[in-house]
SEZAFI-611925 format. One record per residue (C-alpha): residue number from 1; residue in three letters; x, y, z. Coordinates in steps of 0.1 Angstrom, whole numbers, padded with zeros to 4 digits. Last residue first. Layout:
<NUM; 'ALA'; <X; Y; Z>>
...
// end
This chain:
<324; 'ASN'; <0023; 0303; -0413>>
<323; 'GLU'; <0024; 0279; -0442>>
<322; 'VAL'; <0025; 0293; -0476>>
<321; 'LEU'; <0001; 0277; -0498>>
<320; 'VAL'; <0001; 0280; -0537>>
<319; 'SER'; <-0030; 0276; -0559>>
<318; 'MET'; <-0028; 0269; -0593>>
<317; 'GLY'; <-0043; 0295; -0616>>
<316; 'VAL'; <-0017; 0295; -0645>>
<315; 'ARG'; <-0001; 0260; -0648>>
<314; 'LEU'; <0031; 0244; -0636>>
<313; 'ASP'; <0039; 0211; -0651>>
<312; 'LYS'; <0076; 0212; -0641>>
<311; 'ILE'; <0086; 0238; -0619>>
<310; 'GLU'; <0118; 0259; -0632>>
<309; 'GLN'; <0138; 0270; -0603>>
<308; 'LEU'; <0141; 0299; -0579>>
<307; 'PRO'; <0104; 0305; -0583>>
<306; 'ARG'; <0092; 0340; -0587>>
<305; 'ALA'; <0073; 0360; -0561>>
<304; 'GLU'; <0049; 0388; -0562>>
<303; 'VAL'; <0032; 0404; -0531>>
<302; 'GLU'; <0001; 0422; -0533>>
<301; 'PHE'; <-0005; 0443; -0500>>
<300; 'THR'; <-0036; 0444; -0478>>
<299; 'ARG'; <-0044; 0472; -0455>>
<298; 'MET'; <-0049; 0472; -0417>>
<297; 'ASP'; <-0073; 0492; -0399>>
<296; 'PHE'; <-0060; 0514; -0368>>
<295; 'GLY'; <-0067; 0521; -0332>>
<294; 'LYS'; <-0049; 0489; -0319>>
<293; 'GLY'; <-0073; 0487; -0288>>
<292; 'ALA'; <-0104; 0482; -0309>>
<291; 'ASP'; <-0090; 0452; -0323>>
<290; 'THR'; <-0082; 0454; -0360>>
<289; 'ALA'; <-0107; 0462; -0392>>
<288; 'ARG'; <-0097; 0451; -0424>>
<287; 'TRP'; <-0092; 0473; -0455>>
<286; 'THR'; <-0090; 0454; -0489>>
<285; 'ALA'; <-0124; 0470; -0500>>
<284; 'PHE'; <-0103; 0502; -0503>>
<283; 'ASP'; <-0090; 0490; -0538>>
<282; 'GLY'; <-0055; 0499; -0546>>
<281; 'MET'; <-0037; 0472; -0534>>
<280; 'VAL'; <-0003; 0481; -0518>>
<279; 'ALA'; <0028; 0470; -0538>>
<278; 'VAL'; <0054; 0444; -0530>>
<277; 'HIS'; <0078; 0431; -0562>>
<276; 'GLU'; <0103; 0404; -0564>>
<275; 'VAL'; <0099; 0378; -0533>>
<274; 'LYS'; <0117; 0349; -0541>>
<273; 'PHE'; <0102; 0315; -0541>>
<272; 'GLU'; <0112; 0279; -0529>>
<271; 'HIS'; <0093; 0248; -0539>>
<270; 'VAL'; <0072; 0224; -0519>>
<269; 'SER'; <0054; 0194; -0536>>
<268; 'GLY'; <0016; 0192; -0524>>
<267; 'GLY'; <0010; 0167; -0552>>
<266; 'LEU'; <0013; 0191; -0580>>
<265; 'ALA'; <-0022; 0206; -0578>>
<264; 'PRO'; <-0014; 0211; -0539>>
<263; 'ILE'; <0014; 0234; -0547>>
<262; 'ALA'; <0036; 0240; -0516>>
<261; 'ALA'; <0054; 0271; -0505>>
<260; 'LYS'; <0089; 0277; -0493>>
<259; 'PHE'; <0102; 0313; -0487>>
<258; 'ARG'; <0130; 0336; -0498>>
<257; 'VAL'; <0131; 0375; -0489>>
<256; 'ASP'; <0144; 0396; -0520>>
<255; 'LYS'; <0118; 0423; -0514>>
<254; 'LYS'; <0101; 0420; -0479>>
<253; 'PHE'; <0074; 0392; -0472>>
<252; 'ASP'; <0079; 0385; -0435>>
<251; 'SER'; <0076; 0421; -0427>>
<250; 'LEU'; <0043; 0422; -0445>>
<249; 'ARG'; <0026; 0402; -0417>>
<248; 'ASP'; <0008; 0431; -0401>>
<247; 'GLU'; <0003; 0445; -0435>>
<246; 'ARG'; <-0021; 0418; -0446>>
<245; 'ILE'; <-0005; 0398; -0475>>
<244; 'HIS'; <-0024; 0390; -0507>>
<243; 'LEU'; <0001; 0366; -0526>>
<242; 'VAL'; <0007; 0364; -0563>>
<241; 'VAL'; <0031; 0337; -0576>>
<240; 'TRP'; <0052; 0340; -0607>>
<239; 'ALA'; <0057; 0327; -0643>>
<238; 'ASP'; <0079; 0338; -0671>>
<237; 'GLN'; <0089; 0303; -0684>>
<236; 'MET'; <0050; 0296; -0684>>
<235; 'ASP'; <0048; 0322; -0715>>
<234; 'VAL'; <0011; 0323; -0721>>
<233; 'VAL'; <-0001; 0332; -0757>>
<232; 'THR'; <-0035; 0348; -0766>>
<231; 'VAL'; <-0050; 0346; -0802>>
<230; 'VAL'; <-0074; 0368; -0820>>
<229; 'PRO'; <-0065; 0399; -0799>>
<228; 'PHE'; <-0083; 0428; -0815>>
<227; 'GLY'; <-0059; 0456; -0828>>
<226; 'GLN'; <-0082; 0465; -0857>>
<225; 'PRO'; <-0113; 0447; -0857>>
<224; 'ALA'; <-0116; 0409; -0867>>
<223; 'LEU'; <-0146; 0396; -0887>>
<222; 'GLU'; <-0152; 0361; -0883>>
<221; 'GLY'; <-0146; 0338; -0918>>
<220; 'GLU'; <-0122; 0315; -0899>>
<219; 'HIS'; <-0121; 0315; -0861>>
<218; 'LEU'; <-0118; 0344; -0833>>
<217; 'LEU'; <-0109; 0340; -0797>>
<216; 'VAL'; <-0085; 0314; -0797>>
<215; 'GLN'; <-0073; 0312; -0761>>
<214; 'ALA'; <-0043; 0296; -0742>>
<213; 'VAL'; <-0018; 0291; -0768>>
<212; 'GLU'; <0015; 0279; -0752>>
<211; 'GLY'; <0047; 0301; -0753>>
<210; 'HIS'; <0074; 0316; -0770>>
<209; 'TYR'; <0068; 0350; -0783>>
<208; 'ARG'; <0067; 0371; -0816>>
<207; 'SER'; <0042; 0350; -0832>>
<206; 'GLU'; <0032; 0355; -0868>>
<205; 'ILE'; <0005; 0373; -0885>>
<204; 'ARG'; <0001; 0372; -0920>>
<203; 'THR'; <-0024; 0401; -0929>>
<202; 'ASP'; <0005; 0425; -0916>>
<201; 'ALA'; <0025; 0420; -0947>>
<200; 'GLU'; <-0004; 0438; -0967>>
<199; 'TYR'; <-0003; 0466; -0940>>
<198; 'ALA'; <0036; 0468; -0949>>
<197; 'GLU'; <0029; 0469; -0986>>
<196; 'VAL'; <0003; 0497; -0981>>
<195; 'GLU'; <0031; 0517; -0964>>
<194; 'LYS'; <0057; 0507; -0989>>
<193; 'VAL'; <0034; 0517; -1018>>
<192; 'MET'; <0027; 0551; -1001>>
<191; 'GLY'; <0064; 0557; -0999>>
<190; 'GLU'; <0072; 0548; -1034>>
<189; 'ALA'; <0045; 0574; -1042>>
<188; 'MET'; <0062; 0601; -1021>>
<187; 'ARG'; <0096; 0592; -1037>>
<186; 'VAL'; <0082; 0596; -1072>>
<185; 'GLN'; <0066; 0627; -1064>>
<184; 'ASP'; <0100; 0641; -1051>>
<183; 'ALA'; <0116; 0630; -1083>>
<182; 'ALA'; <0091; 0651; -1104>>
<181; 'ALA'; <0097; 0680; -1079>>
<180; 'GLN'; <0132; 0679; -1086>>
<179; 'LYS'; <0130; 0677; -1123>>
<178; 'ILE'; <0107; 0705; -1124>>
<177; 'GLU'; <0131; 0727; -1103>>
<176; 'GLU'; <0159; 0714; -1124>>
<175; 'ARG'; <0142; 0730; -1156>>
<174; 'ALA'; <0130; 0707; -1182>>
<173; 'GLY'; <0149; 0703; -1214>>
<172; 'GLU'; <0178; 0720; -1227>>
<171; 'GLN'; <0172; 0713; -1263>>
<170; 'ALA'; <0134; 0722; -1262>>
<169; 'MET'; <0142; 0753; -1243>>
<168; 'SER'; <0165; 0764; -1270>>
<167; 'TYR'; <0141; 0756; -1298>>
<166; 'LEU'; <0114; 0776; -1279>>
<165; 'GLN'; <0139; 0805; -1274>>
<164; 'ARG'; <0146; 0806; -1312>>
<163; 'ALA'; <0108; 0806; -1319>>
<162; 'ALA'; <0104; 0836; -1297>>
<161; 'SER'; <0132; 0855; -1314>>
<160; 'GLU'; <0121; 0847; -1347>>
<159; 'THR'; <0085; 0862; -1337>>
<158; 'PHE'; <0100; 0892; -1323>>
<157; 'MET'; <0119; 0899; -1357>>
<156; 'ALA'; <0087; 0891; -1377>>
<155; 'ALA'; <0068; 0918; -1356>>
<154; 'GLN'; <0095; 0942; -1360>>
<153; 'TRP'; <0094; 0936; -1400>>
<152; 'GLN'; <0055; 0939; -1400>>
<151; 'THR'; <0058; 0971; -1379>>
<150; 'TYR'; <0082; 0985; -1407>>
<149; 'VAL'; <0058; 0976; -1435>>
<148; 'GLU'; <0030; 0994; -1419>>
<147; 'ASP'; <0052; 1024; -1415>>
<146; 'ARG'; <0061; 1025; -1451>>
<145; 'LYS'; <0027; 1023; -1461>>
<144; 'GLN'; <0018; 1051; -1440>>
<143; 'GLU'; <0048; 1074; -1452>>
<142; 'SER'; <0032; 1069; -1487>>
<141; 'VAL'; <0049; 1052; -1517>>
<140; 'VAL'; <0063; 1067; -1545>>
<139; 'GLY'; <0083; 1096; -1533>>
<138; 'GLU'; <0117; 1086; -1540>>
<137; 'GLU'; <0124; 1085; -1501>>
<136; 'PHE'; <0095; 1063; -1498>>
<135; 'LEU'; <0104; 1040; -1527>>
<134; 'ASN'; <0139; 1035; -1508>>
<133; 'ASN'; <0117; 1027; -1474>>
<132; 'VAL'; <0097; 1004; -1493>>
<131; 'ARG'; <0127; 0984; -1505>>
<130; 'ARG'; <0142; 0985; -1473>>
<129; 'TYR'; <0110; 0973; -1457>>
<128; 'THR'; <0108; 0942; -1481>>
<127; 'LYS'; <0144; 0934; -1474>>
<126; 'GLU'; <0136; 0933; -1435>>
<125; 'MET'; <0103; 0915; -1440>>
<124; 'LEU'; <0120; 0888; -1460>>
<123; 'ASP'; <0148; 0882; -1432>>
<122; 'ALA'; <0120; 0881; -1407>>
<121; 'ALA'; <0100; 0855; -1426>>
<120; 'ALA'; <0134; 0834; -1429>>
<119; 'SER'; <0140; 0836; -1393>>
<118; 'ALA'; <0104; 0826; -1384>>
<117; 'LYS'; <0105; 0794; -1407>>
<116; 'HIS'; <0142; 0788; -1392>>
<115; 'TRP'; <0127; 0790; -1357>>
<114; 'GLN'; <0096; 0768; -1365>>
<113; 'ASP'; <0120; 0744; -1380>>
<112; 'LYS'; <0142; 0743; -1349>>
<111; 'ALA'; <0110; 0736; -1328>>
<110; 'ALA'; <0100; 0707; -1352>>
<109; 'ALA'; <0133; 0691; -1348>>
<108; 'ILE'; <0132; 0694; -1310>>
<107; 'GLU'; <0098; 0679; -1308>>
<106; 'GLN'; <0110; 0650; -1331>>
<105; 'ILE'; <0139; 0644; -1309>>
<104; 'ARG'; <0116; 0642; -1278>>
<103; 'ALA'; <0118; 0667; -1254>>
<102; 'GLY'; <0133; 0664; -1220>>
<101; 'ASN'; <0148; 0632; -1207>>
<100; 'GLU'; <0146; 0640; -1171>>
<99; 'ALA'; <0113; 0654; -1171>>
<98; 'GLN'; <0098; 0625; -1191>>
<97; 'GLN'; <0117; 0601; -1167>>
<96; 'ALA'; <0100; 0619; -1138>>
<95; 'MET'; <0067; 0617; -1154>>
<94; 'ALA'; <0070; 0581; -1160>>
<93; 'GLY'; <0080; 0574; -1123>>
<92; 'ALA'; <0049; 0594; -1111>>
<91; 'ALA'; <0027; 0572; -1132>>
<90; 'ASP'; <0044; 0540; -1120>>
<89; 'ARG'; <0040; 0552; -1085>>
<88; 'GLY'; <0004; 0561; -1087>>
<87; 'ALA'; <-0002; 0524; -1103>>
<86; 'ARG'; <0015; 0508; -1073>>
<85; 'ALA'; <-0006; 0528; -1048>>
<84; 'GLN'; <-0035; 0519; -1067>>
<83; 'GLU'; <-0028; 0483; -1069>>
<82; 'LEU'; <-0019; 0483; -1032>>
<81; 'LYS'; <-0053; 0500; -1021>>
<80; 'ALA'; <-0072; 0472; -1043>>
<79; 'ASP'; <-0053; 0447; -1022>>
<78; 'LEU'; <-0060; 0464; -0989>>
<77; 'GLU'; <-0098; 0463; -1000>>
<76; 'PRO'; <-0096; 0426; -1007>>
<75; 'SER'; <-0087; 0420; -0970>>
<74; 'TYR'; <-0084; 0384; -0959>>
<73; 'ILE'; <-0065; 0380; -0927>>
<72; 'THR'; <-0040; 0352; -0917>>
<71; 'PHE'; <-0034; 0334; -0882>>
<70; 'VAL'; <-0004; 0320; -0862>>
<69; 'LEU'; <0026; 0321; -0885>>
<68; 'GLN'; <0056; 0309; -0864>>
<67; 'GLY'; <0083; 0336; -0862>>
<66; 'PRO'; <0087; 0332; -0823>>
<65; 'GLN'; <0078; 0296; -0814>>
<64; 'VAL'; <0042; 0283; -0806>>
<63; 'GLN'; <0033; 0253; -0784>>
<62; 'ASP'; <-0001; 0243; -0790>>
<61; 'GLY'; <-0026; 0240; -0760>>
<60; 'GLN'; <-0054; 0258; -0777>>
<59; 'ARG'; <-0053; 0255; -0814>>
<58; 'VAL'; <-0031; 0270; -0840>>
<57; 'LEU'; <-0031; 0278; -0879>>
<56; 'VAL'; <-0062; 0302; -0878>>
<55; 'GLU'; <-0073; 0308; -0916>>
<54; 'GLY'; <-0088; 0339; -0933>>
<53; 'ILE'; <-0099; 0357; -0905>>
<52; 'ARG'; <-0120; 0387; -0919>>
<51; 'GLY'; <-0107; 0423; -0921>>
<50; 'PRO'; <-0091; 0450; -0900>>
<49; 'VAL'; <-0053; 0455; -0902>>
<48; 'LYS'; <-0033; 0463; -0871>>
<47; 'SER'; <-0032; 0426; -0865>>
<46; 'SER'; <-0035; 0407; -0831>>
<45; 'VAL'; <-0014; 0383; -0809>>
<44; 'SER'; <-0020; 0388; -0772>>
<43; 'TYR'; <0007; 0380; -0747>>
<42; 'GLN'; <0004; 0366; -0712>>
<41; 'ARG'; <0030; 0364; -0686>>
<40; 'ALA'; <0023; 0339; -0660>>
<39; 'GLU'; <0002; 0337; -0628>>
<38; 'VAL'; <0002; 0313; -0601>>
<37; 'GLN'; <-0022; 0319; -0571>>
<36; 'GLY'; <-0016; 0325; -0535>>
<35; 'GLN'; <-0030; 0313; -0503>>
<34; 'LEU'; <-0013; 0318; -0467>>
<33; 'PRO'; <-0018; 0292; -0445>>
<32; 'TYR'; <-0034; 0295; -0411>>
<31; 'GLY'; <-0022; 0296; -0376>>
<30; 'VAL'; <-0046; 0293; -0347>>
<29; 'PRO'; <-0038; 0317; -0322>>
<28; 'GLN'; <-0031; 0301; -0286>>
<27; 'TYR'; <-0062; 0296; -0263>>
<26; 'ALA'; <-0066; 0257; -0272>>
<25; 'ARG'; <-0031; 0251; -0267>>
<24; 'TRP'; <-0030; 0262; -0231>>
<23; 'PHE'; <-0061; 0244; -0224>>
<22; 'GLY'; <-0044; 0213; -0237>>
<21; 'PHE'; <-0013; 0219; -0216>>
<20; 'ALA'; <-0032; 0223; -0185>>
<19; 'LEU'; <-0052; 0192; -0193>>
<18; 'TRP'; <-0020; 0170; -0200>>
<17; 'PHE'; <-0001; 0185; -0170>>
<16; 'VAL'; <-0031; 0176; -0148>>
<15; 'VAL'; <-0032; 0142; -0161>>
<14; 'VAL'; <0002; 0138; -0157>>
<13; 'ALA'; <0003; 0149; -0120>>
<12; 'ALA'; <-0025; 0125; -0112>>
<11; 'PHE'; <-0004; 0096; -0126>>
<10; 'ILE'; <0025; 0106; -0107>>
<9; 'MET'; <0004; 0109; -0075>>
<8; 'TRP'; <-0012; 0075; -0082>>
<7; 'VAL'; <0024; 0060; -0086>>
<6; 'PRO'; <0036; 0078; -0053>>
<5; 'LYS'; <0007; 0062; -0034>>
<4; 'ARG'; <0010; 0028; -0046>>
<3; 'ASN'; <0042; 0019; -0029>>
<2; 'MET'; <0028; 0023; 0008>>
<1; 'MET'; <-0001; -0001; 0001>>
// end
């Protein structure tokens, strides 16, 4: 009987300790895991040319590479504009060539003949005037007649001078200013052709990024407005985790801090992340009231963290759990 008392005392002490520990644990703050979400860089593949979708060459889930053809656009209006621009370029080029070459050989020869004709007429009128003037001095003809012949001689001389100038112009060709203006017209028309050709090239849209096709928003025959995203591509090699942290826990998630988190969708595997960016959320619905004794309300901050190593099979929207 004397040996049983210490045993019961020890058992009672153990029971009391277990109950006290249980009550202590019950009143401790309950820890909760922080839940985040996986996001990744997303690109929109669109065209600056409106038109109907000619062909979509990718499907959801396809892997695309930079330079890979994604879709085409059919635009007959653009084809017509290209024909107009090319015709305008050809016409401007012909005008510039004409200004550069000057008058044709036949035109120069005709101008020369007109000059010679006017020169011969002027010589004839000069001789006629001299004869009439001699007759006037002899008193045979009147002064009026002499003045009329003199006027005809002067007019013939002016006509000969004009014909000579026209012949010189035909030989010289167009002025430098006209040639320069014609050349500028050619460059302007060439620029218009290149502009339309650039739009024409944008009817065959290629991916500029590496990634996976997430969505195909338009299909063959549907009308695509200018700049509308026809296909979206997600680059999982540029993925990160977004956590919404209450500001009383923000000290644990400063920039460059590393932490471990589990991904339930990948069997609960644990991976290490590094905080890259911290920013306050702008929505005032993220305010949360604290105990009355603390005297302030806490805001929520958005934390972006990137994995230190590539995570296989990671997908956008997966949950990430950070233990408290």
